[in-house]
N, C-alpha and C positions, 0 to 999 in steps of 0.2 A: 302567315307570319306578321306580327304586330310591327307597325312603323315606328321608328326611333326618332324622338325630337329632342333637341338640345335646347334648354332654356337658359339664357345668359341675362340675368336680372339681379341687381344689387338689393332691391327691396325683398327681403326674405319672405314677408307675408304675401307679396304679390306672387313670387316665384311658387310658393307652396300651393296657393290657390290654383294657379294655372296647373301645376303637376297634379293635383287632385281631379280637376277637371278633365284633363286630358287622359288621366288613368281610367276614369269612368267611361270615357269613349274607347278604350282599348289600345291608346298609344303607350309606348314606353318612353319614359323621359329620363333625362339627366340634367342636373342643375349646376350652374357656375354663378358665383356671385360678384366677379370683377372680370374685367376685359381679358387681362393676361391669362387667367385660368380658362376662361371660355375659349379664347384662341387655341390654347394647347390641346383642349378637347375637341374642338372643331377639325384640327389638323390631324389628330390621331384616331378619332372615332369615326365610325361609319353611320352618319345620321341621315334621315330622309328630309329633315327640314331643321331649320333653326329660328328660334325666337330671340331677338337680339334687342336689349335695351340701349338707346342711344347714349344716355348720361351714365357712364360706368367709371368706378374707381380703377386705377392702375393703368387702364388703357380705354380710350373712348370707344364707343360703339361703332363709329364711323370708321375708325383706324381698324378695328377689328374686322369689320366688313371688307375694307381694301384688301387686307391681308389674306382673308378667306378667298376672295376673288382671284387671287394669284394662282391658287392650287385647287380650287373646287367651284362647281356650278350649283352646289346643293341650294335649294330654295331657301331664301332669308326673308323673314318678316320683321321688319323694325317695329319696336315699341317705344313711342315717343310722346312727350308732353308738349312738344312743339306743334303749332298747328298752321304755321305760315306755308304758302305755296312754295317759297324759296327753299326752306328746310326739306320739304317733301321732295321736291325736284333734286335737291343735293343727294338725298338718301337713294333715290331711285337711280340717279345717274351713276351712283358709286356701286350699283350692283345689286341693290335690294329688289326682291320680287314685288313686295308690297309693304305697307306700313299700316299701323293702326294707332290711333291717338288715345292717350289715357286721359280720363277713366274710360274703359270700355266694357261692353256686355261680352260675356263669355261666349254667347250664341254667335255674335259677329266675329270673334276671333276663330272659333271653330269653322265658320263658314269661309273665312279667308285661307285657313290651313287646307280645308278640302279642295278650294280652288286653285291654290298654288301647287298642290300635289297633282291635280288633274291637268294643269297646264304643262307640268314637267312630262306627264305620260303622253300628252298630245304631241309635245315637241320631238319626242322620240320617233314618231312616225314620219317616215320620209314623204315629202310633198314639195312640189315646185309650182310656184305661182308666177304669173307674169302679167304685165300690162304695158303695151308698147315695147320698148327696148329694155324695160326693167324686169328683172328676174330674182325671185326670192326662193332660197332653197333652205327647207326647214332641217334636213338632216345635216346638212354642212353649217347651217346657221349663217349664211352668206346672202349678200344683196350686191347685184351688179347691174350697171346700165351700159349696154353695149360693150360688155366685157370689161368695163372699168368697174372695180370694186368699191363699195360704199361702207364706210366704217359707221355702224350704229350702235347705240348702247341697247342693252335687253329690252328696255321699255319702248324705245323707238322701233325696235325689230318687231316686238309684239303688236304694237299699233299698226305698223304697216302690214303685217300679215293679216290682222283682222279686216283692214280696208281692202286688201287684195281678196281676200276669201269672199268679200261681199262686192267685188267689182261691179260698177254700174248701178249699185243700189245706195240710196242715200242712208248713211248710218248716223242716228242721233248722237249727241254728247252722252246722254245717259246710257245709252246701248253700249257705246265705247268704254265707259267707266265700268259698267257691269262685267263686260267681257274681257277687257284688257287689263283693268286694275283689279277686277275680281271681286266686286261686291256691288250691291245696290246703294247708289249715291244719292242722297236727297239734300243737295245744297250747291255750293259754288263749283261750277264745272270748268273753271279757268285752267285747271291743270291739263285739261284736254288741247285747249287752245295753245297752250305753251309747247306742248309736244308736237302739235301740227306745224307750229312755226319752225320746230327744230328740223322735222322731216323736209319741209320745204327749202329750208336753208341748205340742206345736205344733197337734195335731189333736184327740185324744180329750178332753184337758183343757180346751182352749179352748172347743170346741163342744159339750161335754158328752155325748159319744158314746162308744161301745165299739166301735171299729174293729179295733184289733189285739189279738188274743187270745193269751195264753199257753198252751201245752199243756205242762204240767209234765214235764220229763224228755225232751222231744221237740224243741220248737221253737215257732214263731209261725205264727199263720194270720189273714188278713184275712177278715171276714165282712160282708156287708151289714148295715147298722145295723138 
């Protein structure tokens, strides 16, 4: 059965281009050209993934995303002309699974779509990972330290999952970007450092432990306390 993708993009030429390319790949698509219509479709339709432009008429893409996240965990990839780390972090913290900066190559967009769908399938498989007193449950999407719940955003959860999956192995920033953010990244890796600080602030600093270690010039590693 073909997967269904909702395209919320106000530039009709771009939306049509994406629609044609996704059609060639076997996806079924529906288009919306403003935020309000896109939200209505997202709330009533059963879509496997949503491509969401950030700058939309009638309702901004970020507001659409926030409202979608109240009722659905469907994968959302942001389409944005903004390239600053702050804008990207804001989108990811609001619940986006990924983002792509305009203009983009269709091959890159297709790769991100495949990865987002693959990560969803992986998260549906039950798995419990631990380090010291920390425990992550993929089926329940929960993280606890000594029975105390830790509230993480989706991106923080995915980053912690990958570090725990590779416990005691040093993981480079590039590897984290490829596997957590979902694409090969040849540029500024600062976004990884930002999210490592977020995790340390919620785990290491709160509980007074040293869980996430920096290996200078290489990357990060999780070790048992």
